[in-house]
C-alpha positions in Angstrom: 103.7 102.2 80.1 101.3 103.7 82.6 101.2 102.2 86.1 98.2 100.3 87.1 96.1 102.5 89.4 93.6 99.8 90.6 96.0 98.4 93.1 96.8 101.8 94.5 93.1 102.6 94.8 92.3 99.3 96.5 95.2 99.9 98.9 93.8 103.4 99.8 90.4 102.0 100.3 91.7 99.2 102.6 93.6 101.8 104.7 90.4 103.9 104.9 88.4 100.8 105.9 90.9 100.0 108.6 90.7 103.5 110.1 86.9 103.4 109.9 86.8 100.0 111.7 89.1 101.4 114.4 86.8 104.4 114.9 83.7 102.3 115.0 85.1 99.8 117.5 86.2 102.8 119.6 82.6 104.0 119.5 81.3 100.6 120.6 83.9 100.4 123.4 82.8 103.7 124.7 79.0 103.2 124.4 78.6 103.6 128.2 81.2 106.3 128.7 79.5 109.5 129.9 79.7 112.5 127.5 81.5 110.4 124.8 80.6 111.7 121.3 80.4 109.1 118.6 82.9 109.6 115.8 83.1 108.6 112.1 85.6 109.2 109.3 85.2 111.2 106.1 83.5 109.2 103.3 85.8 107.4 100.9 84.5 109.6 98.1 86.1 112.6 99.9 89.4 110.7 100.2 89.3 109.9 96.5 88.8 113.5 95.7 92.1 114.2 97.5 94.1 111.6 95.7 95.8 111.8 92.3 94.0 108.7 91.0 92.2 109.8 87.9 90.1 107.9 85.4 91.5 107.3 81.9 89.3 108.6 79.1 89.8 106.7 75.9 86.7 108.0 74.1 85.2 111.5 74.1 81.8 109.9 74.9 83.1 108.5 78.2 82.8 110.7 81.3 85.9 112.6 82.0 88.5 111.8 84.7 89.2 114.2 87.4 92.7 115.4 88.4 93.1 115.2 92.1 95.6 116.8 94.5 97.8 114.6 96.6 96.9 114.6 100.3 94.7 111.5 100.9 94.4 111.9 104.7 91.4 110.4 106.4 89.8 112.8 108.9 88.0 111.5 112.0 85.2 113.8 113.0 82.1 113.7 115.2 79.4 111.5 113.7 76.0 112.9 112.8 73.6 112.7 115.7 71.4 109.7 115.5 67.8 111.0 115.6 66.5 107.8 117.3 69.2 107.8 120.1 69.9 111.5 120.4 72.0 112.6 123.3 71.5 110.2 126.2 71.2 111.5 129.8 74.9 110.7 130.3 75.8 112.9 127.3 76.8 109.9 125.2 75.8 109.9 121.5 76.7 106.3 120.6 73.9 104.2 119.1 75.0 100.5 119.2 72.6 99.5 116.5 74.0 102.1 114.1 77.6 101.2 115.0 77.0 97.5 114.4 75.4 98.3 111.1 78.6 100.2 110.2 80.7 97.1 111.0 78.6 95.1 108.6 79.0 97.7 105.9 82.8 97.8 106.5 83.0 94.0 106.2 81.0 94.1 102.9 83.2 96.8 101.5 86.4 95.0 102.5 85.2 91.7 100.9 84.3 93.5 97.7 87.7 95.3 97.7 89.5 92.0 98.2 87.4 90.2 95.5 88.1 92.9 92.9 91.8 92.9 93.5 91.9 89.1 93.4 90.0 89.1 90.1 92.2 91.8 88.6 95.3 89.9 89.7 94.1 86.7 88.1 93.3 88.5 84.9 96.8 90.1 84.8 98.4 86.7 85.5 96.4 85.1 82.6 97.6 87.9 80.3 101.2 87.4 81.3 101.0 83.6 80.8 99.2 83.9 77.4 
């Protein structure tokens, strides 16, 4: 019997969201720090590409699964320069509006992740009971 990959995938995304939230809150905390450069993490798609979570292919008409290597590290890197904010006189590149929008996006993704795991868990429990 194959292990269920959804829980592993959801766990990896939750870890990624946690790291991203820490980076974004660090950006907000340093919004007035001279010469502070805003940071962000690699997109989750890049993290997925580095994992061994592949998609099962049960029919040749379905799109194929990819085989991934095992590394899964989340890289923190300098964020792209916000064109509206640019580099402020102090050398700071944090745009509060952009960072607050990221926190909303993180919350939505976390809520979706939690809802999917909860639904999948309920479905598995119904299968076991039946």
